[in-house]
N, C-alpha and C positions, 0 to 999 in steps of 0.2 A: 524239468525242475521249475521253470518259469510258469508253465501251465498250471502246475500244482499250486504254486504260491498264489496265483490269481484266483483260483477256485476258492481258496480258503481265506480271502481277505475279510470276509464277514463271518466270524466264528459262530453266529447264530444259524447259518445255513448248513444243510447237510452237504458234506464233501462230495465231490464228483465220484459216485460209486462206479460208474462205467470205467473211469480211469483206474480206480483202485482194483477192479476186477482184472483189468489188463495187467496191472502190476503183479497181481497174485497168480495170474495164469489160471484163474478159476472163475466161472460164472455161477452165481448163487441162484437157486430156485426160490429161496425165501430170503429176500434182501433185508428183512427185519433182523435176521441173525447177523448180517454184516454190519448193519448200523449199530447194533448193540455191542458188537466186538470192538468197535473203535470208540466207544463211549466211556469216558472215565467217570468215576464216582462223583467227582467234583461238579461235572456238568449235570448229572442226574439229580443231585441234591438241590441244584438251583431251579429245577423244573417241578419239584413236588413241594407239598406243604412242609414247613419246618418240622423235623422229627419223624416224618413219614418214611422210615427206613424200608419198610416192606415195598412200597411203591417205587422207591429209588432202586432197589435191587432188581426190579423188572426192567430197568432202563440201562443200568451200567453193566460192565463186562466181567465182573469178578467171578461169577459162576462159570462163565465160558473159559476164563483163565484157569480155573481149577480143573475143568475138564480137559482143556488143552494140554496142561502139564502132564496128565496121565497118558493122553494119546501120543504126545511127543515122545515120552519115555518108551512107549511100546514100539513106535515106529523106529526109533533109533536103536533100540535093543534088537529088534528083528533084523535091521540092516547089519549091525555088527556081528550078530551070530552067523548071518549068511556070508559075510565078507571074511570073517576070521573064525572058521569052524573049529580050529585047534586052539583058540585062545582060552586062557584060564579065566575063571570067574573074576579074579582080581584085575586082570588086564582089561576084560570087557567092561567091568564096572568103572575103571578109571577113564577109559575112552568115552563111555556114556556120560560120566560126570562132566567132562570137558565139553561135550557136544550139546548138552542141555543146560549148561551153566548160563547165568545171567549175562556175562560179558559176550559169550558166543551169540546168544539170541539178540542182544542189543545190537551187535555188529551186523547181524543179518537184517534186522529192522532198518538200520541206517542204510544198508545197501538197497533196500526196497523203498526207501523214503516214507516209511509208514508213519513217522512222526508228523508228517505234513497232513495226514488225513484224520488225526485224532480230534475228538471233541472234548474240550476241557471247560471247566468252569473258569470264571474270570480270574480268580486268585491263582489257580494253577497255571493258567495261560501266562500271567504276568511273571510268575516265578520260573519260567523257562521249562515247563513240563515237556515240551516237544523234544528237548535235548537230553532229558534225564534217562540214563541207561536202564534204571530199574523199570521205568514206565514203558520204555521201548521193548524190553524183554517181556513185560506183562502183555502188551498188545500182540506180540508174536504168538504167545500161548493162547490168547483169547481167539485170535483168528484161526489158529489150528483147531480149537474146539468148535468154532462155528462151522468150519468146513466139514468137520467130522459129522456134526448133526445134520448138515445139509446134504452131504454127498457120500457119507460113510467112510470107512477106514481106507479104502482104496484111494479116494479123492484126497484125504488128509495125507496119506503117504506120498502121493504125487507132489503135493504142495511142499511138504517138509524136504523132500529130495530136491525140489527145485530151489527152495530158499536156502538150504544148507549144503548145496552141492559141493562147493569147494571144501567146506569143513569136513563133510563126510568122506570125500575122496582123500583128504589129507590126514585122516585119522590113522594112527598106528600105535601099537602098544608101547613102543619105546618113548615117543614124544609125550604120550599121556603120563607115563611113569615119571619122566623127568619134571613134568609140571606139578606133580603131586608130591611135593617134598616131605610133607608130614607123613604120608603113607610110606614113602621110601625110607625115612628115618626109622619108623617103627618096625618095618620089615627087616631092616638091617640089624637092629638090636635083637629082635626076636630070633633071627637066624643064628645068633651067637648065644641064645638063651639068656639074654639080659632083660631086665625090667623095661617096661614101656617108658618113653620119655614123658616128662611132666612140664606143662606150660603154665606160666604165671605172668599176669600183667604187672610190670614193675613201675611204670610211670605213664601218665597221660598228659600230653602237652597241647597247647593251642586252644583257640576258641571253639565253640560247639560245632560250627560248620567247617572247621579245618583241623579236626583232631588228629594227633599223631600218637599212636600207641607204641610203647616199648614193652616187648614181651621177652621173657627169659625161658629158654628150654633147658632142662637139666636132665642128666642121665647118670648112670653109675660111673661114667668115665669123665664127666666134666659138665660144663654149662656154657651157654653163649646167648647173646641177645640179638633181636631183630626188631625192626620198626616198620610201621605201615599205617595207612589211613583207616584201617579197621583192625579189630583184634585178629580176625582170620588172616588178613594179609601179613600182620606182624608175626603171627605164629609160623606162617609159611616161610617168611624171611629168616626167622630164627632156625627153622629146620634145615633150610638150605645152607645156612652158615655152618651148622653142625656137621652136615654131610661133607661140605668142602674141607672143614677142619680135619675130619677123619681121613679123607683121602690124602691130605697133605701129610698127616702123621704117618700114614702107610708108606708114602713115597720116600719119606725121610728115614724111616726105620727099617724099611724092607719088609713087606708083608709075607714073612716066611710061612705062616700057617696056610696061606692060600695055595702054596705049591703042592700040598698034600691034602686033597679033599677028605681023606679018611682019617686024618689026624684028630685026636681028641684033646679036649682041654682038661 
């Protein structure tokens, strides 16, 4: 960690690519790809004439990020199909969603200290870009794309399996389903032939940088609210509260219908 910090004291210099390749467990044949993968658009725009978007795109990592997103999805899908050959499409999709999500990728980037190698413009550097989860997830995808271009799918697969080893090994249908509360709520209602739940933003509180959203989920049996720092998080919280309420009602009333799977409503 100290070595990395010393290397990056001057943001104008290229980070220690030898050290970065050691971290990634991959040696590039074309190091220009690696340089581009760790270059944020803010740095690129400081190096070109004002408004020269085309030249900036040749320097920053967004196209590699786009490619890496698809490569990552393929690698993870292939891993899951091999590990869970009997998994349903829904189970596989939920596990994949968790494995390629921004929080998962940001955590992996933090584990590899990728934020210490990024090249940012002065403004992004001052705003703490190296600690932003969204940017850490982006650079993970960009590096995946760069390795794919440099070494092919096999090399990209090795990197993803190296960087996401714990997450891949810990993936299972049950934990993925529990984390996807919105899907669980919808499937629960569909199973009893009831309409899909509806979500609505009820209230938004706090300053722009610390928003708290209150969302209400309603269904034919009731409604309940949840909150979060994004609409998506608030919807998930509301769905979780709805599921917990349904389970509580069942335990209090005795879920008699569940004793006979052939009973009709």
